[in-house]
Structure formats: structure tokens, C-alpha cells
C-alpha positions, 0 to 999 in steps of 0.5 A: 533488478532495477537500481535507482541511485542518488535520484534528484528531481526538482520543479522550481523550488519543489523537490519531487525526488531528494537523493533517492536510492532504491533497489527493486529485485528481479521478479518482485512486485514492489509498491511505491506507497505515499501521500500525494506529492511524495514523489512516487509517480515521479520516481516511477516515471523516471524509471520508465524514462518519461521524466529526466532526472536532474542527477542520479542513475537508473539501471535495469538488469545492470544496464544504465538506462538513465539517458535511454528513451522509454521505447528502448527500456523494455518496459510495459506501462499501465496508467490509471486511465486505460488509454485504449484505442476506442476504434480497435477491438480487444484483440487489436488493442492487445496486439498493437505493440506486437504489430508495431514491432512487426512480429509474424502474424501467427506469433501475434495471434498465439501471444494474444490468445495466451494473454487474453486467457491469462487475464480472463478476457477469453471470449471478449476478443471482438468487443470494443473498449466501450463494451467492457466494464472498467475492470475489464478495460484495465485487464485489457491494458495489462494484457497489452503491456505484457504482450511485448514480454517486457523486462519490467511492468510499471503500474501507475495507480492502475485501479484508482478510477475504479470503485472499491469492490472492483479494486479489491477483486483486481488486487487479488487478480493482479497478485495471481497474475504476477505469480504466473508471469513473474515479471518485475513489477512496480506499482504506484499507489496511495492505498495502504490496503492495496500495497499490503494486499498485493506487494512483496515489498513496499517503499514508503515515500514522503516529501521526495524521500524514502522513509522505509523499505521492506516487506509488508510485515516489516513495515506494519509490525516494525515501522521506522518512524511515526510517519510510516506507522501512521501511514501504513494502517490505523493508529491510536494515540494512548498516553503519548504512544502510537499504537494499533487500535487492534492492540488495545484491550478493553475491560469493565474494570482495571483487572479486566483489561489485563490477561492472566499473570500479567501483573497489576493494572498500574504496572501494565499501564491501564487507562480509564476512558469513557465510551464516546461511540460504538461503530459496527464494521461487519466482523469487527467493532470500533470503539471510540474512547476519551482518555479520562486523564488527558481528555484525548480521543482514541479508538480501539478495535475489538471483535464482535464477540468481545463487544457483545460480551462487554455490552458497550454503550456510549457514556460508560466508563471502561479501562483500556491498555495497549498490549503492544507498542512498536519501538519507534526510534524517532518518536517523541514520547509525551509525558502522561497526564497526572492520573494516567499510567504511561505504558512503556515499550517493555511493559507492552510486550 
């Protein structure tokens, strides 16, 4: 387990870490998620020993490593940029850490062959980094970090420099790799989809503080506050409430926005809106709407089937309601404008 207790780090007047405490279970894949400047990379580098804390304690497997050099923390580190040795082959890059530790040559050869097979680079041993794709170079970097059998693997936005399709493929691959090697892994990312797709647990950071820690399901379905909800997925604002666009039901008349035995349009908080734009996104459709009562824009996501059944077109009047509203303790509920029926949390469930 990695434990960070009371971590503080300032750069002049800027607080990169503001009294952060975090437990990372052994064998987990934990994502540190947040916007630029939230402190996630500083926290990762503090765990690695690449940044010294102003105050606080870092322990790995029960050992205080706060003042231990990075080389003695038994970690593997992968950066966004691969930092490969260009003059070395794939095999020599992966073997580098083992050679530095003066492991026997047969042991090095066996370990390198095992890892290249695991990361899908078997047969690429004699190529040079320039002969690999970006995704292959990053997999080589991960194999090199794993070669020394570290207690902890730290990944600092490892897929940030790659295009969207390669990133998606590598996310799937990283998840499978983690299930196979089970090394405690910490991933820094600002990509919400990446965190939801890959991690067992997510710590959401903002302005040097941790807003919430939990499973992807916990954070998405039960966010602690507006920031977590807004950062972890799309949101729409409907009559002063933050809701997920896929939790908004649309109908041609007030009753069509309801489901059977749900009550009246007034009790369920049905809102009249105008269709501003219909955007087809493959298997789903985003409907951009304007609240007739408040004049605010909001978006709903519907299936292609529902969109085709409704026959939605710009300028038409429809009726919308939130089918689910997360309870956000720190949310300030704005009063609904005259003519709009505010949806309460109890009515949405």
C-alpha cells in the first residue's frame, strides 16, 4: 500500500498540494484525475521521490520513504514522452535497468523475453525506437519500467501524446496488462474517459486538494459535489439542477416526457424547450435545447431509435424532464423561473 499523509507543496504563493492524504491499496490501479494545475503530477512525483514535500509523509509497503531517493523506492516510472535510448534496440532498452543492477545474463534474457511477449512486442526485439509506432514505443517504455519488478508503477499521462484511437487501444491493453501483472499502479490523467475506463479507483483533485476518492461507479453516480460531477462526465443544467444528459427524457407533449404511472407533468417537473440543434454521434444523438422558461441552453442524449421515433428538428417545441438527479450536498439550488416546474431530488427517483 502507498500512503500519503498531510502532504504540502508550495511554489512561491501557489499551493500545488494542500494537506493531501491518500491511501492507495496494494495491487490496485488508481487514477489521479484533475484539470491542469490541480496537483496530480506533483503528487505522483512526490510518491516517486522526484519532488520533495514541504511537509507530510509518504510510505510504501509500510516503509517511510519521504526522504529516500527515487532509486531506492523500488518504483517504475513512465512519462508521457518515452525517453527511449534511440541508439539501443527494443531488447536493450527493456534490459537496461536489469543490466545496471548487474543481473545475470540468462536472467536478463528470460525476463526481457517474458515482458516483450506480455506487452505484445515479441518479434520486435531487434528494432530501434525510431522503427516503432508511438503506441509500440509506449509499450516498450512500460516493459522497461516493469523489467526490474517494481513494487509500484507510476504513469504520468503515458498516452497523452498519442492520437485518440491509439489511446483507446492502449487503455484496453493497460487494463489487461494490470490484471496479468498485478503491480500497484498509479496513473495521472486529465482524461475522464481514460480514468473511468482503466482505473479501479479514482482520486479527483482540484486546486491542490482531493475532492473525492472512490470507484468509477461511486464518483459518476454519487459525486461529492458540483466539481466532481461536472469534471467526471457530461452535465446539463435543468432548472437549477445539474443532471447527466442521458438522464433527460424528451417527449412531444408533457405526458410523453413521463413513463407510465409516474404522475402528472407538473409533479414530475416537465419543462418546455425548443430544439436548437440535433447532432448525430454514431450510436447516440445529442439534442441541444433551450429552456422556454429560463432561456438557458442544455443538452440531452437520446438513442438513435428514440431520435428517429420523435423525428426531432430544429425550432420545434418539445418537453423534457430529468429522470434522475444526484444529491449534491454542496450544490446551491437556484430557484426555477416563473412558468418552470423545478424538479426535486425526490421526484427524480
